[in-house]
C-alpha positions as CSV (number, residue, x, y, z in Angstrom):
1,X,-57.2,14.4,-7.4
2,X,-54.7,12.8,-9.9
3,X,-54.0,16.2,-11.5
4,X,-53.4,17.8,-8.1
5,X,-51.1,14.9,-7.2
6,X,-49.2,15.3,-10.4
7,X,-48.7,19.0,-9.8
8,X,-47.4,18.3,-6.3
9,X,-45.0,15.8,-7.6
10,X,-44.0,17.7,-10.7
11,X,-40.6,18.9,-9.5
12,X,-39.6,15.4,-8.3
13,X,-40.9,13.9,-11.6
14,X,-38.9,16.4,-13.6
15,X,-35.7,15.7,-11.6
16,X,-36.2,11.9,-12.1
17,X,-36.7,12.5,-15.8
18,X,-33.5,14.6,-16.0
19,X,-31.5,11.9,-14.2
20,X,-32.8,9.3,-16.6
21,X,-31.7,11.5,-19.5
22,X,-28.3,11.8,-17.9
23,X,-28.1,8.0,-17.4
24,X,-28.9,7.5,-21.1
25,X,-26.5,10.2,-22.1
26,X,-23.4,8.8,-20.3
27,X,-24.2,5.4,-21.8
28,X,-24.5,6.9,-25.3
29,X,-21.1,8.4,-24.8
30,X,-19.6,4.9,-24.6
31,X,-21.3,3.5,-27.6
32,X,-18.2,3.4,-29.8
33,X,-15.7,2.2,-27.2
34,X,-14.1,-1.0,-28.3
35,X,-12.5,-3.3,-25.7
36,X,-10.9,-6.7,-25.8
37,X,-14.0,-8.2,-24.4
38,X,-16.1,-6.6,-27.0
39,X,-13.8,-8.0,-29.7
40,X,-14.5,-11.5,-28.3
41,X,-18.3,-11.0,-28.4
42,X,-18.0,-9.6,-31.9
43,X,-16.1,-12.7,-33.0
44,X,-18.8,-14.9,-31.5
45,X,-21.4,-12.8,-33.3
46,X,-19.7,-13.4,-36.7
47,X,-19.3,-17.1,-35.9
48,X,-23.0,-17.3,-35.2
49,X,-23.9,-15.3,-38.3
50,X,-21.6,-17.4,-40.5
51,X,-23.2,-20.6,-39.1
52,X,-26.6,-19.4,-40.3
53,X,-28.0,-17.4,-37.4
54,X,-30.5,-19.6,-35.7
55,X,-29.1,-22.7,-37.4
56,X,-25.8,-22.0,-35.6
57,X,-27.4,-22.7,-32.2
58,X,-26.6,-26.4,-32.7
59,X,-22.9,-25.9,-31.9
60,X,-20.7,-24.3,-29.2
61,X,-19.8,-20.7,-29.8
62,X,-17.7,-19.2,-27.0
63,X,-17.9,-20.4,-23.4
64,X,-21.2,-18.8,-22.3
65,X,-24.4,-20.7,-21.8
66,X,-27.3,-20.8,-24.2
67,X,-29.2,-17.8,-22.7
68,X,-26.5,-15.4,-23.7
69,X,-26.4,-16.9,-27.2
70,X,-30.1,-16.3,-27.6
71,X,-29.5,-12.6,-27.0
72,X,-26.5,-12.6,-29.3
73,X,-28.8,-14.3,-31.9
74,X,-31.3,-11.5,-31.4
75,X,-28.7,-8.9,-32.3
76,X,-28.1,-10.5,-35.7
77,X,-31.7,-9.5,-36.6
78,X,-31.4,-5.9,-35.3
79,X,-30.4,-3.0,-37.6
80,X,-27.6,-0.6,-36.9
81,X,-24.0,-0.6,-35.9
82,X,-22.8,-3.9,-34.6
83,X,-21.2,-2.5,-31.4
84,X,-24.2,-0.3,-30.8
85,X,-26.8,-3.0,-31.0
86,X,-24.8,-5.4,-28.9
87,X,-24.4,-2.8,-26.2
88,X,-28.0,-1.7,-26.5
89,X,-29.1,-5.2,-25.5
90,X,-26.7,-5.2,-22.6
91,X,-28.0,-1.8,-21.4
92,X,-31.6,-3.2,-21.2
93,X,-30.4,-5.3,-18.3
94,X,-29.0,-2.1,-16.6
95,X,-32.7,-1.0,-16.5
96,X,-33.8,-4.3,-15.2
97,X,-31.2,-4.2,-12.5
98,X,-32.3,-0.7,-11.4
99,X,-35.9,-1.8,-11.5
100,X,-35.3,-4.7,-9.1
101,X,-33.2,-2.5,-6.8
102,X,-36.1,0.0,-6.8
103,X,-38.6,-2.8,-6.0
104,X,-36.5,-4.3,-3.3
105,X,-36.1,-1.0,-1.5
106,X,-39.8,-0.2,-2.0
107,X,-40.6,-3.1,0.3
108,X,-38.9,-1.2,3.1
109,X,-39.1,2.4,2.1
110,X,-41.7,3.0,-0.7
111,X,-41.9,6.2,-2.6
112,X,-39.0,8.6,-3.1
113,X,-36.4,6.5,-1.2
114,X,-37.1,3.6,-3.5
115,X,-36.9,5.7,-6.6
116,X,-33.6,7.2,-5.3
117,X,-32.2,3.6,-4.9
118,X,-33.1,2.7,-8.4
119,X,-31.5,5.9,-9.8
120,X,-28.3,5.4,-7.7
121,X,-27.9,1.9,-9.0
122,X,-28.5,3.0,-12.6
123,X,-25.9,5.8,-12.1
124,X,-23.2,3.8,-10.3
125,X,-19.9,4.2,-12.1
126,X,-19.3,0.5,-12.3
127,X,-22.8,-0.2,-13.6
128,X,-22.5,2.5,-16.2
129,X,-19.1,1.5,-17.3
130,X,-19.7,-2.3,-17.4
131,X,-22.2,-2.5,-20.2
132,X,-22.0,0.8,-22.0
133,X,-18.2,1.3,-22.1
134,X,-16.7,-2.1,-21.4
135,X,-19.3,-4.1,-23.2
136,X,-19.6,-6.7,-20.5
137,X,-22.8,-8.6,-19.4
138,X,-22.6,-8.5,-15.6
139,X,-25.9,-6.6,-15.4
140,X,-27.6,-9.7,-16.9
141,X,-26.8,-12.2,-14.2
142,X,-26.8,-9.5,-11.4
143,X,-30.3,-8.3,-12.3
144,X,-31.7,-11.8,-11.8
145,X,-29.8,-12.2,-8.6
146,X,-31.3,-9.0,-7.2
147,X,-34.6,-10.2,-8.5
148,X,-34.1,-13.4,-6.5
149,X,-33.6,-11.4,-3.4
150,X,-36.7,-9.4,-4.1
151,X,-38.9,-12.4,-4.4
152,X,-37.3,-14.0,-1.3
153,X,-38.4,-10.8,0.6
154,X,-41.8,-11.1,-0.9
155,X,-42.1,-14.6,0.6
156,X,-42.1,-16.3,-2.9
157,X,-39.3,-18.9,-2.5
158,X,-39.9,-20.7,-5.8
159,X,-39.6,-17.5,-7.7
160,X,-36.5,-16.6,-5.7
161,X,-34.8,-19.9,-6.5
162,X,-35.9,-19.6,-10.2
163,X,-34.4,-16.1,-10.6
164,X,-31.1,-17.2,-8.9
165,X,-31.0,-20.1,-11.3
166,X,-31.4,-17.7,-14.2
167,X,-28.5,-15.6,-12.9
168,X,-26.4,-18.7,-12.7
169,X,-27.5,-19.8,-16.2
170,X,-26.1,-16.5,-17.6
171,X,-22.8,-16.6,-15.8
172,X,-21.3,-18.8,-13.1
173,X,-20.9,-15.7,-10.9
174,X,-24.6,-16.2,-10.1
175,X,-23.4,-18.5,-7.4
176,X,-22.5,-15.4,-5.3
177,X,-26.2,-15.3,-4.3
178,X,-26.4,-19.0,-3.5
179,X,-25.2,-18.8,0.1
180,X,-28.2,-16.7,0.9
181,X,-30.5,-19.5,-0.4
182,X,-28.5,-22.0,1.7
183,X,-29.0,-20.0,4.9
184,X,-32.7,-19.7,4.2
185,X,-33.1,-23.5,3.5
186,X,-31.2,-24.5,6.7
187,X,-33.2,-22.0,8.7
188,X,-36.5,-23.3,7.4
189,X,-37.5,-20.1,5.5
190,X,-37.3,-21.9,2.2
191,X,-38.6,-25.5,2.0
192,X,-36.2,-28.0,0.4
193,X,-38.5,-28.9,-2.4
194,X,-38.5,-25.2,-3.6
195,X,-34.8,-25.8,-4.6
196,X,-36.1,-28.1,-7.3
197,X,-37.1,-25.0,-9.3
198,X,-33.3,-24.3,-9.7
199,X,-32.3,-27.2,-11.9
200,X,-35.6,-27.2,-13.7
201,X,-35.3,-23.6,-14.7
202,X,-31.6,-24.1,-15.7
203,X,-32.5,-27.0,-18.0
204,X,-35.6,-25.2,-19.5
205,X,-33.4,-22.3,-20.5
206,X,-31.2,-24.7,-22.5
207,X,-34.1,-26.6,-24.1
208,X,-34.5,-24.2,-27.1
209,X,-30.8,-24.7,-28.0
210,X,-31.2,-28.5,-27.6
211,X,-34.3,-28.5,-29.9
212,X,-32.1,-26.7,-32.5
213,X,-29.6,-29.5,-32.4
214,X,-27.2,-28.7,-29.5
215,X,-25.8,-31.7,-27.7
216,X,-27.6,-31.8,-24.3
217,X,-24.7,-33.2,-22.4
218,X,-22.2,-30.8,-23.9
219,X,-24.5,-27.9,-23.1
220,X,-25.4,-28.8,-19.6
221,X,-21.8,-29.3,-18.6
222,X,-20.7,-25.9,-20.0
223,X,-19.5,-24.8,-16.6
224,X,-17.3,-27.9,-16.0
225,X,-13.9,-26.6,-14.9
226,X,-11.8,-28.4,-17.5
227,X,-13.9,-27.0,-20.3
228,X,-13.7,-23.5,-19.0
229,X,-9.9,-23.7,-18.3
230,X,-8.8,-22.3,-21.6
231,X,-11.0,-19.3,-21.2
232,X,-10.1,-18.5,-17.6
233,X,-7.0,-17.1,-15.9
234,X,-4.5,-19.3,-14.2
235,X,-3.3,-16.4,-12.0
236,X,-4.4,-16.1,-8.4
237,X,-5.7,-12.6,-9.0
238,X,-7.0,-11.0,-12.2
239,X,-7.0,-7.3,-11.1
240,X,-9.5,-8.0,-8.3
241,X,-9.3,-6.1,-5.0
242,X,-9.4,-9.2,-3.0
243,X,-7.2,-11.1,-0.5
244,X,-5.0,-12.6,-3.3
245,X,-3.8,-9.1,-4.2
246,X,-1.5,-9.6,-1.2
247,X,0.2,-12.6,-2.8
248,X,2.7,-11.4,-5.4
249,X,3.3,-14.9,-6.6
250,X,3.5,-13.9,-10.2
251,X,6.6,-11.7,-9.4
252,X,8.5,-14.3,-7.4
253,X,11.7,-15.7,-8.9
254,X,11.5,-19.0,-7.1
255,X,14.4,-21.4,-7.7
256,X,14.0,-24.0,-4.9
257,X,10.4,-24.9,-5.2
258,X,7.8,-25.5,-7.9
259,X,6.0,-22.2,-8.3
260,X,3.1,-23.8,-10.2
261,X,2.4,-26.2,-7.4
262,X,2.7,-23.4,-4.9
263,X,0.1,-21.4,-6.8
264,X,-2.2,-24.4,-7.0
265,X,-1.9,-25.0,-3.2
266,X,-2.8,-21.4,-2.5
267,X,-5.7,-21.7,-4.9
268,X,-7.0,-24.8,-3.0
269,X,-6.6,-22.9,0.2
270,X,-8.7,-20.1,-1.1
271,X,-11.5,-22.5,-2.1
272,X,-11.4,-24.2,1.3
273,X,-11.2,-20.9,3.2
274,X,-14.2,-19.5,1.3
275,X,-16.3,-22.6,1.9
276,X,-15.4,-22.5,5.6
277,X,-16.4,-18.9,6.0
278,X,-19.7,-19.3,4.2
279,X,-20.6,-22.5,6.1
280,X,-19.5,-20.9,9.4
281,X,-21.8,-17.9,8.8
282,X,-24.6,-20.3,7.9
283,X,-24.0,-22.3,11.1
284,X,-23.9,-19.3,13.3
285,X,-27.1,-17.9,11.8
286,X,-29.0,-21.1,12.0
287,X,-27.7,-22.3,15.4
288,X,-28.4,-19.0,17.0
289,X,-31.9,-19.0,15.5
290,X,-31.5,-15.5,14.0
291,X,-34.8,-14.2,12.8
292,X,-34.3,-13.8,9.1
293,X,-36.4,-10.7,8.6
294,X,-36.0,-8.4,5.6
295,X,-33.1,-6.3,7.1
296,X,-31.0,-9.4,8.0
297,X,-31.7,-11.0,4.6
298,X,-30.5,-8.0,2.7
299,X,-27.5,-7.7,5.0
300,X,-26.6,-11.4,4.4
301,X,-27.1,-11.0,0.6
302,X,-24.8,-7.9,0.5
303,X,-22.2,-9.6,2.8
304,X,-22.0,-12.8,0.7
305,X,-21.8,-10.8,-2.5
306,X,-18.5,-9.2,-1.4
307,X,-17.2,-12.0,0.9
308,X,-17.2,-14.8,-1.7
309,X,-15.2,-12.9,-4.5
310,X,-13.0,-11.4,-1.8
311,X,-11.7,-14.8,-0.7
312,X,-11.9,-16.9,-3.9
313,X,-8.8,-17.1,-6.1
314,X,-8.7,-16.2,-9.8
315,X,-11.3,-13.4,-9.4
316,X,-11.7,-10.6,-12.0
317,X,-12.3,-7.0,-11.0
318,X,-15.9,-7.2,-12.3
319,X,-16.9,-10.0,-9.9
320,X,-17.8,-7.4,-7.2
321,X,-20.5,-6.1,-9.4
322,X,-23.3,-7.7,-7.4
323,X,-21.8,-6.3,-4.2
324,X,-21.7,-2.9,-5.8
325,X,-25.4,-3.0,-6.2
326,X,-26.5,-4.8,-3.0
327,X,-24.5,-2.6,-0.7
328,X,-26.5,0.4,-2.1
329,X,-29.7,-1.5,-1.4
330,X,-28.5,-2.3,2.1
331,X,-28.1,1.4,3.0
332,X,-31.9,1.8,2.6
333,X,-32.4,-1.0,5.1
334,X,-29.5,0.0,7.4
335,X,-28.7,3.7,7.0
336,X,-25.9,3.6,9.5
337,X,-23.9,1.6,7.0
338,X,-24.0,4.5,4.5
339,X,-20.2,4.3,4.1
340,X,-20.0,0.7,3.0
341,X,-21.1,1.2,-0.6
342,X,-18.6,4.0,-0.8
343,X,-15.8,1.6,0.2
344,X,-17.0,-1.1,-2.2
345,X,-17.5,1.3,-5.1
346,X,-14.1,2.9,-4.6
347,X,-12.3,-0.4,-4.6
348,X,-14.4,-1.9,-7.4
349,X,-14.1,1.1,-9.7
350,X,-10.4,1.5,-9.0
351,X,-9.8,-2.1,-10.0
352,X,-11.3,-1.4,-13.5
353,X,-8.4,0.9,-14.4
354,X,-5.8,-1.7,-15.5
355,X,-8.2,-3.3,-18.0
356,X,-9.9,-0.1,-19.3
357,X,-7.0,2.4,-19.1
358,X,-4.0,0.2,-19.3
359,X,-2.6,1.0,-15.9
360,X,-1.3,-2.5,-15.4
361,X,1.4,-1.3,-12.9
362,X,-1.4,-0.2,-10.5
363,X,-1.2,-2.2,-7.2
364,X,-4.4,-3.8,-6.1
365,X,-3.2,-3.9,-2.5
366,X,-4.6,-0.5,-1.4
367,X,-7.9,-1.4,-3.1
368,X,-7.9,-4.8,-1.5
369,X,-7.5,-3.1,1.9
370,X,-10.5,-0.9,1.2
371,X,-12.7,-3.8,0.1
372,X,-11.4,-5.8,3.1
373,X,-12.7,-3.0,5.3
374,X,-16.2,-3.3,3.8
375,X,-16.0,-7.1,4.3
376,X,-15.1,-6.7,7.9
377,X,-17.8,-4.1,8.6
378,X,-20.5,-6.3,7.1
379,X,-19.1,-9.4,8.7
380,X,-19.2,-7.7,12.1
381,X,-22.8,-6.7,11.4
382,X,-23.8,-10.2,10.5
383,X,-22.0,-11.7,13.5
384,X,-23.5,-9.1,15.9
385,X,-27.0,-9.9,14.6
386,X,-26.3,-13.6,15.4
387,X,-24.9,-13.0,18.9
388,X,-27.8,-10.7,19.8
389,X,-30.3,-13.4,18.9
390,X,-31.8,-15.6,21.6
391,X,-30.3,-19.1,21.0
392,X,-32.1,-22.3,22.0
393,X,-31.0,-23.9,25.2
394,X,-27.8,-25.8,24.8
395,X,-27.2,-24.5,21.2
396,X,-23.4,-24.7,21.6
397,X,-23.3,-27.8,23.9
398,X,-25.4,-29.9,21.6
399,X,-28.5,-29.8,23.8
400,X,-32.0,-30.0,22.5
401,X,-34.4,-27.2,22.0
402,X,-37.9,-26.9,20.6
403,X,-39.2,-29.5,18.1
404,X,-38.0,-29.0,14.6
405,X,-41.5,-28.4,13.3
406,X,-42.0,-25.6,15.8
407,X,-38.7,-24.0,15.0
408,X,-39.5,-23.9,11.3
409,X,-42.8,-22.3,11.9
410,X,-41.1,-19.6,13.9
411,X,-38.5,-19.0,11.3
412,X,-41.0,-18.5,8.5
413,X,-42.6,-15.5,10.2
414,X,-44.4,-13.4,7.6
415,X,-43.1,-10.1,6.6
416,X,-44.9,-7.0,8.0
417,X,-47.9,-5.9,6.0
418,X,-46.1,-3.0,4.3
419,X,-43.4,-5.4,3.1
420,X,-45.8,-8.1,1.8
């Protein structure tokens, strides 16, 4: 029987193998590409090596948290070209990202569709370029964010929160998945005490560095804004296809007002607007008692992954990376939205050109319009889901509905057997 099955699946197996070879080949093609970001990581590598390798873990090197430095430390013990071995570590997380995309889709459409999802994610232009060509680490935090979604769909909230915490530990952009956790907590799908796993995991990841002499307070406050200020942009937009592409503040020749204070005011408006949108979606979802099944959870995850970087200021082009991946996963849950990942990938990939090819005169406005269209489509889908749900009596007028305990039981309905 196994031999017969293998023969029946041989063409598909050979095609999958060929696509994996192509995925490896295009990454190999970028092995020698040196970018500004790679120069920064190489400088950190030499600083860590000069400090004695593992003994250098007792000090701050760069502005990334300890988990990244553990991986950088690993590369000091690997043979081969410096650029090649650093990128090789990064590409491992491309595989992890594709694996979690595959597993997430397999909960809904097991078999060939799930395999196709994993391969598509692995072959996405932005995923391929990010680690293998650019030498960036977005697949690290994004892979754990997708893993958090996977465990949430499996009904394992502690694992889900833990993986989201790992994503945040690698880079602050891990917060793009946090609104999904907030909705689930408010809707009763995740118990409040499960959130304790987040800070526990975050601290545990820093413990090895602390044991090697790193100041705990200095390490645990790594993401404090004033400490990150010298490493981050002060511009409202850093080549991101988001709403701030429409504000050409950097080109203004203002004489009658303080441009710096104007930029700061717009920045604060961006923070406030983003918070209002996220909380508004959370309120609508919870108040309307939307049943958070697998389809709606994946939809919300994809929506937040593009909404948050679209409305926040000072975003880089790479910050839509998680949205690039989750919109692909979403298509396998909602096939009618097949065009959304095309919109997101077009805008996201187009925004890479200034940094990678030097086309700094390229306007982000058309790309922001394309990404905005994707945000509107997913926003319409999320709101439609909420409005179609059966709300409790008096949900808008402040009336009372069923007891809280009963409502929470309803919201934690188990997944269908084939998704468990």
